[in-house]
C-alpha positions, 0 to 999 in steps of 0.5 A: 987907152985915155979917159978920152976914148974910153969916155967915147966908146962908153958914150957910144955906146950908150947912144946904140941902146936907143937904136931901132935896131934890137942887133945893135941893141944888143951887142952894146948890152953885151959891150958894156959888161966891159966898157960900162959903168954902175950908173948904166944899170938905170939906162938898162932898167929904161930900156928895159921898160920901153923895150918889147923886144924878147931878145933884149929883154932877155939880153938885159935881164942875164946882164942885170943877174950878172953885176957883182958889184956890191954898190949895186944893191942900192940901184935894185932897191931904188929901182924897185921901190920906184914908180916908174919901174914897177912893170918889171918889178918882178923882173927886177926882185928876181934879179936879187935872188939870182945876183950874187949881191947881198941884199940882206941889210934891205930884207924889209923891201922885201917883207914890203914887197911879199905883203903887198905885191902882186902873187908873181911879185910876192914870191919873187920877194919870198925867194929872196928872203928865203936865200938870205936869211940865214945873215938876217940879224936875229932882231930884224928877223924878228921884226920881220915876222912881227911885220908879216904876222899883222900882216895875216888878216888882211892878206888875200887868201892865196897870198896866206900860205907863203906869208906864213911859210915866209914866218916859218923859215926866219923863225929857223935861224 
């Protein structure tokens, strides 16, 4: 297939993401698995923010969790930190521990989420940290533990147990 033909197929799939028919949208999302590009992840984030259809949302979340490209870590981290995607921050954070992508070098982002987010998002961040703890460099573990210890006095009561547990988990390795 020529580059021009590939581009035409890709452009058609991207335009079909805007359809009001959920079947067309889910079909296009699934085809992006074969024809998509790394940059299309952001289009899926945008669609996730503005779409109310549960089937479409579930298809997007499954697709995102299945991404294997190691370069996608920065795209996820940028979205997690972007206020534009605040409404899906919990879901994006959850994908980070479900995915096979290594987010170890972004542990401080997840520590900050654990400290500053609502309970559900914080729990997802906690799970990311828990899943990658053994890969975190010792100096970085100490740094993140110190950050968590400093956060305890100002943390809401319902968060303190999770913060203490994260400190303990970081201390195990």
